[in-house]
N, C-alpha and C positions, 0 to 999 in steps of 0.2 A: 468571417466568422469569430475573429476577436482573439486568433491567435498570431502572435509574430515570431518570428525567428530572425534572431540577432546571431550571426555566424561571428565568427571569430577570423585573424587572418590566418591561423593556419589548421590544417585538416587534424591536428592534435587537440585542439581547443575545445571544452565543452560548451554547445549551445545553449541556450535559453530558449523555450517556448512561454508565451507571458497571455493571461486571459487578464485582460485590462480592466480597470476600474470604471464600474458603467457597465460590462458587460456582461453578460448572460449567457451560460452554455449549459445546454442538457447533453446528455451522451457519455460517450466512454474515449477516455485518452490511453492508447499505448505510444512510448517513445522512448528512444533511446538516449532522451538527454534532458535537462533538469528542467522543472514545470515550475514556473512563478502563477499564483493564484491571487489577483489584485481585486477582482470582480467574484462574480458568483458563480458557481460551478456544483450541475447535479446529474452526479452518475458515477462512474468507476474510472480510477485513476490508476495506471500501472508503468512504472518503470524502473530499473536499474539503476538509476542514479538519484538525485535527489529532488523535493517536493518543497518547497516554502509557500506559506499561506501568510499574505502580510496583514497587516493591521485592518485591513479595509475588505479583504478575501474571505470568502466565506464557501464551504464545503459542503454539499451533503449527499452522503455516497460513501463508497468503499476506497480507501488508500493504500497503495500497495508500493513502497519505494525502499531503497536501500537507505534514505535519511529523510525523515519528516519533521521539518522544524513549523512549527506553530505558533503564529501572534496575532491571529484573526480567530475565525470560529470554523470548527470541524465537526458536525455532526453525522453518524454512522461507526464505520469500521476502519479500524486503519490496523495496518498489518507492515512493520519494517524492524529490522535489527534493533536500531535506534532512532528516537523520538525527541525532542525538545520542544517542550511550551515554554515560550518566551514569557514576557510580562504581561503583552495583552492577548496574551493567545488563550482560547478553551479547547477544551475536546468533550463532546458529550457521545457517549456508544461503548464502544467494546475495542479495547486498545490491544496488542499481541505484540510483544518487544522483547530484547533482551536488554535494553538499558534506555531508561526512561529518564530525562532533567524533567522538573519542572522547575523554572524561576520563579522567585518573588512577583506575587500579583500573576500566575498564570493558574489555571483551574483545567480540574479533572474531573469529570462527571460520570460517573458510569464504573465499566469495570475493565481493570487491568489484569492481560495474562501472559505470562513467560512465553515467549514465540518456543516452540521446538523446531528441531530442524525437519523438514518433510522427508521421510524417507521413498525411496521408490520402490513399489509391490512389485514383485515378477509373477504372473501365473503360472504354475508351475503344472504340467498336465503331461499326464500319461497316457498311451498309447492302451487298449481293451487288453492286452495280451499281460501287460507289465499290472495294472490291474488287477486282473483277475487274479495272480499269484498271492497278491497281498491280502486278499480277501479270504478270513476262515471261517467257514461253515458250520454249526452246533447244531446238532439235534435234539430233542428231548427224549 
């Protein structure tokens, strides 16, 4: 499939999944490890780790990660607390981040939004008796 897993010698070391140069992958990736894109990927990437797009890497789709380093081309939507666009990096689309670094030569075409923390919404339900007590009836 084009992804290789390089495991470290200890269980605590972070591993890396790679989409190799010359490889095309369409689909979705959900991972608990770092991801490096050297080839072409179209779809959605989700990880709580880091995503690296190298100078030969191309991503078309959505990227959700803890850190995104772009030194290739990304087209789509990216949401991450920290994004670094390096000298050969280009981002085209909508970028949501708290911290953005664009190095000399890097390019951002699109929209940059400040990432906001998502809140969990809780549905408040009442039984029919409590709801009836809180309703006022007005007559004309």
